[in-house]
C-alpha positions in Angstrom: 7.6 -5.8 -9.7 11.0 -4.2 -10.2 9.6 -2.5 -13.4 6.7 -1.2 -11.4 9.0 0.1 -8.6 11.3 1.9 -11.1 8.4 3.6 -12.9 6.5 4.7 -9.8 7.1 7.9 -7.8 8.6 7.1 -4.4 6.0 9.1 -2.5 3.1 7.2 -4.1 1.6 4.3 -2.2 1.1 1.2 -4.4 -1.5 -1.4 -3.4 -0.9 -4.8 -5.0 -3.8 -7.2 -4.9 -2.7 -10.8 -5.5 -5.3 -13.3 -6.7 -3.9 -16.2 -4.9 -3.4 -16.1 -1.1 -0.6 -18.7 -1.4 1.3 -16.3 -3.6 1.6 -13.9 -0.6 3.3 -16.6 1.5 6.2 -17.3 -0.9 9.6 -16.0 0.3 10.2 -14.1 -3.0 7.0 -12.1 -2.5 7.3 -11.6 1.3 10.9 -10.5 1.1 10.6 -8.1 -1.8 8.6 -5.2 -0.2 10.6 -5.1 3.1 12.6 -2.1 2.1 9.9 -0.6 -0.1 7.5 1.2 2.3 5.3 2.6 -0.5 4.4 -1.0 -1.6 1.6 -2.7 0.2 0.1 -6.2 -0.3 -3.3 -6.1 1.4 -4.2 -9.4 3.1 -7.8 -10.6 2.7 -9.2 -13.9 3.8 -9.6 -16.5 1.1 -13.1 -16.3 -0.4 -13.6 -12.9 1.0 -16.9 -11.4 0.0 -15.6 -7.9 -0.8 -13.0 -9.4 -3.1 -15.7 -11.4 -5.0 -17.6 -8.1 -5.3 -14.6 -6.3 -6.6 -13.9 -9.0 -9.1 -17.5 -8.9 -10.3 -17.4 -5.1 -10.6 -14.1 -5.2 -12.5 -15.5 -7.8 -14.9 -18.6 -5.6 -15.5 -16.4 -2.6 -16.0 -14.3 -4.4 -18.5 -17.2 -5.9 -20.4 -19.3 -2.7 -20.6 -16.8 0.0 -20.7 -13.3 -0.8 -22.1 -13.4 -4.1 -23.9 -12.8 -3.6 -27.6 -12.4 0.1 -26.9 -9.8 2.3 -28.5 -8.2 5.0 -26.4 -5.8 7.5 -27.9 -4.4 8.6 -24.6 -4.3 7.7 -20.9 -6.3 10.8 -20.2 -9.1 9.5 -22.5 -9.1 6.1 -20.7 -9.2 7.8 -17.3 -12.2 9.9 -18.4 -14.0 6.7 -19.4 -13.2 5.0 -16.1 -14.6 8.0 -14.1 -17.7 8.1 -16.3 -18.4 4.4 -15.6 -17.8 4.9 -11.8 -20.2 7.9 -11.8 -22.9 5.9 -13.6 -22.5 3.0 -11.1 -22.8 5.4 -8.2 -26.1 6.6 -9.5 -27.6 3.2 -9.9 
């Protein structure tokens, strides 16, 4: 997380989604963002339906769009991501 902090602009809000709710309760995780207002750990109830939907969408995105892909730049990857999102929005 320190690497993420040092490489992120201070005016950019960073959302960190943690897979395990128990991780959010550890002192190391709860103490770290106290003086870092641009970092946010959204809290969601365990087995939250929107989180399951997000995980399913990310799996589909990975399987259909970027797995085994070769990208020569971050710009090329971002273009692929937006193209996938556009296709999903038209389904």
